[in-house]
Each structure stands twice: as C-alpha cells, then as structure tokens.
N, C-alpha and C positions, 0 to 999 in steps of 0.2 A: 909320134906317140904322145908327145906331150899335148898335142892338140886334142887327141882322143880322150885323154884323161880329163881335160877341162870340159869336154863335151859331156862326158859321162857324169862329171860332177854337176854340171848344169842340169842334165836330164834327171839326175837323182834329186837334185834340189827342187826341181819343178814338180816332180811327181808327188812328193809328200805335201807340197803346198796345195795342190789340187785336192788332195784327200782332206786336208785340214779345212778347206773352204766348205766342203760338203757336210762335214760334221757340225759346224756351228749353225748352219741354216736349219738343219733338222732339230738341233737343240733349241734354237730360238723359236722355231715353230712349235715345239713341244711346250716350251714355257708360255708362249702366247696362247696356245690352246688351254693350258691349265689356268691361265689368268682369265680367259673368257668363261670357262666353266665356273670358276669361283665367283666371278662378278655376277654371272647369271644366277647361280645358286643363292648368293646373298641378296640380290635384288628380289628374287622370288620369295625368299623367306620374309624380307621386309614388307613386300606387298601383301603377303598373306597375313602377317601380324598387324599391319596398319588397317586392313579391312576389318579384322575381327575387333580391334580396339575401337574403330569408328562405329561399328554396330553396337558395341557395349556403351559407348558414349551416347548414342541416340536413344538406346533403350533405357539408359539411366537418366536421361534428361526428362523423359515423360513422367516418371514418378516424382521427380523434383518439382516439375511444373504443377503437378496435381497437389503436392504438399504446399506449395506456395499459394495456390488458389484456396486451399482449405484453411491455411493460416490467415489469409486476407478475410475470408468470410467470418472466421472466429473473431478477428480483430474488430470488424464492423459490429458484430453482435455484442462484444464486450463494451464497445463505445456506446451502444444504445443502452445497455444495462447501467453503465456509469452515469449517463445523462439522466436516466430515470431515478437512480439513487440520489443524485444531486438535487433533483426536484423534490424528492421526498424529504431530504435533509433540510431543505429550506422551509418546507411546511412544518417539519418537526421543530425547527428553531423558533418559528413564529408561535407555534403551540406552546412551547416551553416558556417563551417570553411572557405569554399571557396567563399561563397557569403556574407561575413560579411559586416557590415556597414563601417568598417575601409577600406576595399578594395574598396568599392564604393567611399568613401571620397578621397582616393588616386587617383582614376581615375578622379574624378572631379577636383582635384587640378592640375593634369597633364594637363587636358584640358584647364584650365584657364591659366596655364603657356604657353601652346601652342598658345592660343588666344593672349596673350600679345606679344609673339614673332612675330606672324603674323602681329599684329597692328603696332609694331615698324618697321618691314620691309616695310609694306605698307606706313607708314609715310615717310620713307626714299625714297621710290619709287616715292611718290607724289612730294617730294622736287626735286628729279632728273628730273622728267617729267616737272615740272614747269620751270626748267632751260632751257629745250629744246623748250618749246612752247612759242611763243610770247604772252605777256600779261597773262602769267600763274601764276603770283604771287598772284593775287586776288583769283583765283581758288584754288591754293595751300593753302592759308591761311584759306579759308573756310573749306576745307576737312581736313586739319591738326587739326583744332579746333574740328571737329567731331571725328576724330580718338583719339584725346586727351581725349574727354569725354568717348569714348568707353574703352580706356585704363584705365582711372580712375575707371570706373564701374567694370572692370575686376579685378583690384587690390583690390577693396572693397570685391568682391565675394571671391577672393583668401584668404583674411584675415578672412572672415567669415568661410570659409571651414577649414582653419587651426585651428581656434578657436573651431569649432565643433570636429575636430579630436583630439585635445589635451585637450579640456575642459578649456583652459586658454586663456585669451585675448592675441592677438599677441603683440610682443614688438614693440614699436614705434621707428623708426630710429631717432637718435639724429640729430637735425639741428644745424646750426652754432650758433643760439641764445642760445641753450641749453648748448653747449660746452663752450661758452663765459661766461655764468652765473656760470657754475660750476668751471671755472678756477678762478674766482674772489672770 
C-alpha cells in the first residue's frame, strides 16, 4: 500500500501540473492579443493624426509662401521708391546750395552798394547842374537833402543786411571824438 499511496500522490501532483500549464498559455495568449489590439489602435490613431497634421502643414505652407512673395514684391517696390527719393534729395541739395539765403543776402548787399554809388553820382550831378543853372543853388540844396536821406537809409539797410549775413552787429566807424578820448 505504501506504493499505491505514492502513486496516488504522484498522479495527484501530475494532474494539477497539467491544469496549471493550460491556464498560463491562455492567459499569455489573452495578454498577447490585448497587446496586439492596443498597438494596432495606437498606431492607427498615430497614422490618422500624422496624416491630418501633414495636410495642415502643406495647406499652411501655401499661404506662407504667398505672403513671402508679396513681401518680396513690396520690398522691391520700396527699394525703387527709396532710390527715387535719394535722387530727388540730391537734386534738392544742389538747388538749395545754389539758392541759399547767403547768396540772396550777397545779392541784396551788392544792390545796396550800387544804390549808394548811384546816389553819390546823382548828388555830384545835381551839384554840377546847379552851377550851370542860374538860381540853381536853392534847387540843389533841396535835392541834395533828399539824396542824403536816401543815402542814409541805404547805409542803414546795408548795415542790417551785413548783420543778417554774419549774425554779428556791424562795427561802427570811429569818429574823431572816439579817437581823441582813447588817446587821452
């Protein structure tokens, strides 16, 4: 009997071992099937999302390329406008150089000097004419007074123009009283 007991124990121990082998294969197969389904689902979702983002990238690239082309055309137009403005600026600089206020001041100063020369010649002519005409001294004195006023006004204008040109007041000529006081 002791042998039978050992046989029974062996049979009993073999039967549960066979049952345990069958369960893990099914469990492993279930896990493997679950793994395949999850990998398939995740790869399908990834494929779907990658295709839609690729379509978005290609559709968003077209407006960007159009914007770049538009910006390039605007840039070339602005460069043309800038070059035109630079040419106009150089013409304006030349024009301003030739028509500056200093040139106009010089012209006015020359005119005043010419007026003064004319008035002094006219004054001498009036004096010469008064010598030729009988009773011309009264007439000469009256017109010489008027020419003296005109000459004085012209000298004042000339001094103002020189002051505008240099920005400094004109130097006053020294009179005899100024030189006498400085000598003492």
